[in-house]
C-alpha positions as CSV (number, residue, x, y, z in Angstrom):
1,M,-19.8,-11.6,11.2
2,A,-19.4,-9.0,8.9
3,T,-18.2,-10.4,5.3
4,A,-16.8,-9.6,1.8
5,K,-19.6,-9.8,-1.5
6,S,-18.0,-12.6,-3.3
7,V,-16.6,-10.7,-6.9
8,T,-19.3,-12.4,-8.9
9,I,-21.7,-9.8,-7.1
10,I,-18.7,-7.0,-7.1
11,S,-19.5,-6.5,-10.7
12,D,-18.3,-3.4,-12.9
13,K,-21.4,-1.4,-11.8
14,Y,-20.8,-2.1,-7.9
15,L,-17.0,-0.5,-8.4
16,N,-18.6,1.9,-10.6
17,Q,-20.6,3.0,-7.4
18,M,-17.3,2.7,-5.5
19,R,-16.0,5.2,-7.1
20,L,-18.0,8.1,-6.0
21,E,-17.5,6.7,-2.2
22,C,-14.9,7.9,0.0
23,D,-14.4,7.9,3.3
24,P,-17.3,9.8,5.1
25,L,-16.4,9.2,9.0
26,A,-12.7,10.4,7.8
27,D,-14.0,13.2,5.5
28,D,-16.0,14.7,8.0
29,A,-13.8,15.1,10.9
30,V,-11.1,16.3,8.6
31,S,-13.8,19.5,7.3
32,A,-14.8,19.5,11.3
33,A,-10.8,20.0,11.5
34,V,-11.4,23.4,8.7
35,R,-13.9,24.9,9.7
36,Y,-12.3,25.9,13.3
37,H,-9.1,26.3,12.3
38,G,-9.1,27.1,8.7
39,E,-7.1,25.2,5.5
40,R,-3.7,26.0,7.3
41,V,-4.6,22.9,9.5
42,L,-4.3,20.2,6.2
43,K,-0.5,20.8,6.6
44,C,-0.5,20.7,9.8
45,H,2.0,18.0,12.1
46,E,-1.1,18.3,14.6
47,L,-4.0,17.0,12.4
48,Y,-4.4,13.9,14.4
49,S,-4.0,15.8,17.7
50,T,-6.1,19.0,16.1
51,I,-9.3,16.3,15.7
52,K,-8.1,14.9,18.9
53,E,-9.0,18.0,20.6
54,L,-12.0,18.9,18.6
55,G,-13.8,15.6,19.3
56,E,-12.8,15.2,23.5
57,T,-12.8,18.6,24.6
58,Y,-15.1,20.3,21.9
59,Q,-17.1,17.7,21.7
60,D,-17.5,17.9,18.3
61,P,-19.7,15.1,16.5
62,S,-17.9,14.3,13.6
63,C,-14.1,14.1,15.2
64,A,-15.7,12.3,18.2
65,R,-17.5,9.9,15.6
66,F,-13.9,9.0,14.2
67,L,-12.2,8.5,17.6
68,E,-14.6,6.6,19.0
69,F,-14.5,3.7,15.7
70,Y,-11.0,3.5,16.9
71,E,-12.7,2.4,19.9
72,H,-13.8,-1.4,18.7
73,E,-12.6,-4.1,17.4
74,P,-13.7,-5.2,13.6
75,P,-16.8,-7.1,13.2
76,W,-15.2,-10.5,12.5
77,N,-12.8,-11.9,14.7
78,V,-9.0,-11.7,14.2
79,D,-7.0,-14.7,14.6
80,W,-4.1,-13.2,15.4
81,E,-2.0,-16.8,15.7
82,K,-2.6,-17.2,11.5
83,C,-2.1,-13.3,11.5
84,D,1.5,-13.8,13.0
85,S,2.4,-16.4,10.3
86,G,2.1,-14.0,8.0
87,R,4.0,-11.9,9.2
88,R,6.4,-13.8,10.0
89,F,6.9,-14.9,6.3
90,F,7.3,-11.6,5.1
91,V,9.8,-10.2,8.4
92,R,12.1,-13.0,7.1
93,N,11.8,-12.5,3.5
94,S,11.5,-8.8,4.3
95,A,14.7,-7.9,1.4
96,I,12.8,-10.0,-1.4
97,A,9.9,-8.7,-0.2
98,G,10.8,-5.1,-0.1
99,L,11.9,-5.6,-4.3
100,V,8.5,-7.2,-5.2
101,L,7.0,-3.8,-3.4
102,M,9.2,-1.3,-4.9
103,Y,8.9,-3.1,-8.3
104,C,6.3,-5.4,-8.6
105,S,3.7,-3.7,-6.4
106,L,4.1,0.1,-6.9
107,V,4.7,0.0,-10.7
108,K,1.7,-2.0,-11.2
109,S,-0.7,0.0,-9.0
110,F,1.0,2.6,-11.4
111,T,-0.8,1.6,-14.0
112,A,-4.0,2.4,-13.4
113,A,-5.2,4.9,-15.2
114,F,-7.7,6.5,-12.8
115,G,-6.5,5.8,-9.2
116,N,-2.8,7.3,-10.6
117,K,-4.7,11.1,-11.1
118,V,-4.1,11.8,-7.2
119,L,-0.7,10.9,-6.8
120,T,0.6,13.4,-10.0
121,A,-2.1,15.9,-8.8
122,M,-0.1,16.3,-5.5
123,G,3.4,15.9,-6.8
124,R,5.1,13.7,-4.5
125,M,5.4,10.8,-6.7
126,T,6.9,12.9,-9.5
127,A,10.0,14.6,-10.5
128,Y,9.1,17.6,-8.8
129,G,8.0,16.0,-5.0
130,D,10.3,13.6,-2.8
131,V,9.9,10.5,-4.2
132,R,12.7,8.5,-1.6
133,R,10.9,9.6,1.2
134,R,7.6,9.5,0.2
135,L,8.1,5.8,-0.5
136,F,10.3,5.5,3.2
137,E,7.6,6.8,5.0
138,T,5.1,4.1,3.1
139,L,7.8,1.6,4.0
140,H,7.6,2.8,7.6
141,F,3.9,2.1,7.8
142,V,4.5,-1.6,6.1
143,K,6.8,-2.0,9.0
144,E,4.3,-1.2,11.3
145,V,2.2,-3.6,10.7
146,V,4.0,-6.1,10.5
147,L,5.9,-5.7,13.7
148,G,3.9,-3.8,15.6
149,A,1.2,-4.7,18.1
150,P,-3.1,-4.5,16.9
151,G,-2.7,-0.6,19.0
152,D,-0.1,-0.2,16.9
153,I,-1.1,-0.5,13.9
154,K,-4.2,1.3,14.9
155,A,-2.0,4.5,15.5
156,E,-0.9,4.3,12.3
157,C,-4.0,3.6,9.9
158,T,-5.5,6.8,12.2
159,R,-2.9,9.2,11.1
160,V,-3.1,7.8,7.5
161,R,-6.5,7.5,7.4
162,L,-6.5,11.4,7.9
163,L,-3.9,12.2,5.2
164,H,-6.0,10.4,2.8
165,A,-8.9,12.8,3.8
166,A,-6.7,15.4,3.7
167,V,-5.7,14.4,-0.1
168,R,-9.2,14.5,-1.0
169,Y,-10.3,17.8,0.9
170,Y,-7.4,19.5,-1.0
171,V,-7.7,18.0,-4.7
172,Q,-11.4,18.7,-4.5
173,H,-11.5,22.2,-3.6
174,H,-8.3,23.3,-5.4
175,D,-7.8,21.1,-8.2
176,N,-9.5,22.3,-11.7
177,R,-8.3,19.9,-13.7
178,W,-9.6,17.3,-11.5
179,E,-12.8,15.2,-13.3
180,V,-15.5,13.5,-10.7
181,E,-17.2,12.4,-13.9
182,K,-14.0,10.4,-15.5
183,Y,-12.2,9.3,-12.1
184,G,-14.3,9.2,-9.6
185,Y,-13.4,11.1,-6.0
186,P,-10.1,11.3,-5.3
187,I,-8.6,8.0,-3.5
188,N,-12.1,6.4,-3.4
189,Q,-13.3,2.8,-1.8
190,E,-12.0,1.0,-5.5
191,D,-8.6,3.3,-5.4
192,L,-8.5,2.0,-1.3
193,A,-9.1,-1.7,-2.1
194,G,-7.1,-2.0,-5.1
195,T,-4.3,-0.1,-2.7
196,L,-4.9,-2.8,0.0
197,S,-4.4,-5.8,-2.6
198,T,-0.9,-3.8,-3.6
199,F,0.2,-4.4,-0.1
200,S,-1.7,-8.2,0.1
201,S,-2.0,-10.4,-1.9
202,V,-0.2,-8.4,-5.1
203,V,3.1,-8.9,-2.9
204,L,2.4,-12.9,-2.6
205,R,2.4,-13.3,-6.4
206,G,5.1,-11.2,-7.0
207,L,7.2,-13.4,-3.8
208,E,6.3,-16.2,-5.6
209,L,7.2,-15.3,-9.0
210,L,10.9,-15.0,-7.1
211,G,10.5,-18.6,-5.6
212,V,9.4,-16.8,-2.0
213,M,6.4,-19.5,-1.6
214,A,4.0,-18.8,1.1
215,T,2.2,-21.9,2.4
216,D,-1.9,-21.4,2.3
217,S,-1.7,-21.1,6.1
218,E,0.9,-17.9,5.5
219,K,-1.2,-16.6,2.9
220,Y,-4.8,-16.0,4.7
221,G,-2.3,-14.8,7.7
222,Y,-1.0,-11.8,5.5
223,Q,-3.8,-11.5,3.8
224,Q,-5.8,-11.4,7.4
225,L,-3.4,-9.0,8.7
226,W,-4.3,-6.5,5.6
227,K,-7.7,-6.6,5.7
228,F,-7.3,-5.9,9.6
229,V,-5.6,-2.4,8.0
230,G,-7.6,-2.1,5.1
231,Y,-10.5,-2.1,8.5
232,Y,-9.0,0.7,10.4
233,L,-8.4,2.8,6.4
234,G,-11.7,3.0,6.4
235,T,-12.3,0.6,3.9
236,E,-15.5,-1.1,3.1
237,N,-16.8,-4.1,4.8
238,D,-18.0,-5.2,1.4
239,L,-14.6,-4.9,-0.2
240,L,-12.2,-6.8,3.1
241,C,-11.9,-9.7,1.3
242,D,-12.5,-12.8,3.7
243,S,-9.6,-15.1,2.2
244,Y,-6.6,-15.1,-0.3
245,E,-8.7,-16.3,-3.2
246,E,-11.2,-14.1,-2.6
247,E,-8.9,-10.9,-2.6
248,K,-6.9,-12.1,-5.3
249,N,-10.0,-12.6,-7.8
250,L,-10.8,-8.7,-7.0
251,S,-7.5,-7.4,-7.5
252,D,-7.9,-8.8,-10.8
253,L,-11.4,-7.2,-11.6
254,I,-9.8,-4.0,-10.6
255,S,-7.1,-4.5,-12.3
256,S,-9.0,-4.9,-15.5
257,R,-10.9,-2.2,-15.3
258,Q,-8.1,0.2,-14.2
259,C,-5.1,-0.9,-15.4
260,N,-4.4,0.9,-18.4
261,P,-1.2,2.7,-18.5
262,D,-0.8,6.6,-19.8
263,K,1.5,9.5,-19.4
264,D,1.1,9.6,-15.9
265,S,2.0,5.6,-15.7
266,L,5.0,6.5,-17.5
267,L,6.1,9.4,-15.4
268,L,5.4,8.3,-12.3
269,T,7.3,5.1,-12.7
270,E,10.1,6.6,-14.5
271,S,10.4,8.8,-11.2
272,L,10.3,5.4,-9.2
273,L,13.2,3.8,-11.4
274,Q,15.4,7.0,-11.8
275,A,14.9,7.7,-7.9
276,F,16.3,4.5,-6.3
277,A,18.8,4.0,-9.9
278,S,21.5,2.8,-8.7
279,K,20.9,3.9,-4.9
280,S,20.4,2.6,-1.5
281,P,18.3,0.0,-0.3
282,F,19.1,-2.3,-3.6
283,H,21.6,-0.3,-5.5
284,L,20.1,-1.7,-8.6
285,S,21.1,-0.2,-11.4
286,Y,18.2,1.6,-13.8
287,D,18.5,-1.1,-15.9
288,T,18.4,-4.3,-13.8
289,T,15.7,-2.3,-12.1
290,S,13.9,-1.5,-15.0
291,K,14.2,-5.4,-16.3
292,L,12.8,-6.8,-12.8
293,S,9.9,-4.5,-13.2
294,R,8.6,-6.5,-16.4
295,H,10.0,-10.0,-14.8
296,L,7.8,-9.1,-11.6
297,I,4.8,-7.4,-13.1
298,N,4.4,-10.8,-15.8
299,D,2.1,-8.7,-18.1
300,K,3.3,-8.1,-22.0
301,D,1.5,-5.6,-22.4
302,L,1.2,-3.5,-19.2
303,A,5.5,-3.7,-19.1
304,N,5.8,-2.4,-23.2
305,K,3.1,0.2,-22.5
306,L,5.8,1.1,-19.7
307,H,8.5,0.5,-22.1
308,L,9.9,-1.0,-19.9
309,R,13.3,-3.1,-20.9
310,T,14.0,-6.5,-21.1
311,F,16.0,-8.9,-19.5
312,G,18.3,-10.8,-22.1
313,L,19.8,-14.9,-22.6
314,L,22.0,-13.7,-19.9
315,G,19.4,-12.0,-17.2
316,Q,16.6,-14.9,-17.6
317,T,19.5,-16.9,-16.8
318,A,20.5,-15.7,-13.7
319,M,16.5,-15.1,-12.5
320,T,16.3,-18.6,-12.8
321,L,19.4,-19.5,-10.9
322,F,18.0,-16.7,-9.0
323,Y,14.8,-18.6,-8.4
324,V,15.8,-22.1,-7.6
325,F,18.7,-20.8,-4.8
326,L,14.9,-18.6,-3.0
327,R,12.8,-21.9,-3.3
328,L,15.5,-24.4,-1.7
329,F,16.3,-21.4,0.9
330,V,12.4,-21.2,1.3
331,V,12.1,-25.1,2.1
332,I,15.3,-24.7,4.3
333,Q,13.6,-22.3,6.4
334,R,10.8,-24.5,7.1
335,I,12.9,-27.6,8.2
336,V,15.4,-26.1,10.0
337,Y,14.1,-23.3,12.4
338,P,17.4,-22.6,13.7
339,V,17.4,-21.1,9.9
340,E,14.4,-19.9,10.0
341,W,15.3,-18.1,13.2
342,V,17.7,-16.7,12.4
343,M,16.6,-15.3,8.9
344,Y,13.3,-13.9,10.8
345,A,15.7,-12.2,13.1
346,F,18.1,-10.6,10.5
347,G,15.0,-9.7,8.6
348,K,13.3,-7.6,11.9
349,Y,16.8,-5.7,12.7
350,S,17.0,-5.1,8.5
351,L,13.5,-3.8,8.4
352,K,13.8,-0.9,11.1
353,S,17.6,-0.4,10.5
354,L,16.8,0.9,7.3
355,V,13.3,3.1,7.8
356,E,15.6,4.6,10.8
357,L,18.7,5.2,8.6
358,S,16.4,6.4,6.1
359,L,13.7,8.6,7.6
360,N,16.7,10.2,9.8
361,G,15.3,9.0,12.9
362,R,12.2,10.6,12.5
363,K,8.7,9.4,12.5
364,P,6.3,10.1,9.2
365,S,4.8,13.2,9.3
366,Y,1.8,12.2,7.6
367,L,1.9,15.5,6.4
368,M,0.3,16.8,3.4
369,K,2.3,17.8,1.1
370,A,1.6,18.9,-2.7
371,H,4.0,19.3,-5.3
372,S,4.1,21.0,-8.9
């Protein structure tokens, strides 16, 4: 059974090494596709189909190894009953979880002064890019994780993993400004582990700040769900944690190493807040979301460096009342099953509808795009 290293073993030295480790399985497959079809395949809708053809028809060893990986289960027993408990918790609270993902998880990830460089290098999350579509594509991925069958999750992970490999290839071959000695390789193992936690433990912590408390069993199930995702996204087994607490500690360690907002952090945060100001899905003003981000980040120094606004007395009172309401409502969900069932059904319907409408009924292309 594979187990994660304890954070006492996952030291700065180890994480420094992980900044120079990427994903050889996916990188070799993408390099093979480029050898056969040229770099145009990186921006092709059929990158996965190309690799599948190379592996199955032409017996390219790199592509065949990549495809074979997805035929096997993880080297630990996945408790899907526990995972479903965590998924159900997320779905019935999906509206609030969406706020946390956008204004806590994403904004906090922007403060990673090394990890954020690939976002600015590609440009999709800047004012020159397509911020809204990029985030709705991410929401589609989250929807598949919390609603899809294991096979569906694997399929989504395959395409996202190849997208990551295509971005790595592109940045390393075309961005002369990229400093490996300073930033490590783009989308390296530390960045994969840190990003994974933004969808898992960081979400749970943000929900707690708003009064939405998960049980220990739900926390474990939700974290184990994303551990499964991390495995199929190519994250090293040593960085896949066995519990919520382990992952929280690892996330804190990575944050302590990287969370030092710079000009790119400000650019990315401003692009996000402007792109969704007074627009769907939340229709909250720029002022409100800036203040909400400060509240959810729960770190005064980081929030100040990001120039986030502060709730006044009225706003603080409103947030306190909102917290009390949500705490009571979560308790009601647990003791009155019909309420829990209705909230889950509503959350499931809302999540599916929002993704479908936002992407105009189309699935994400997982197409590498560079904007400048």
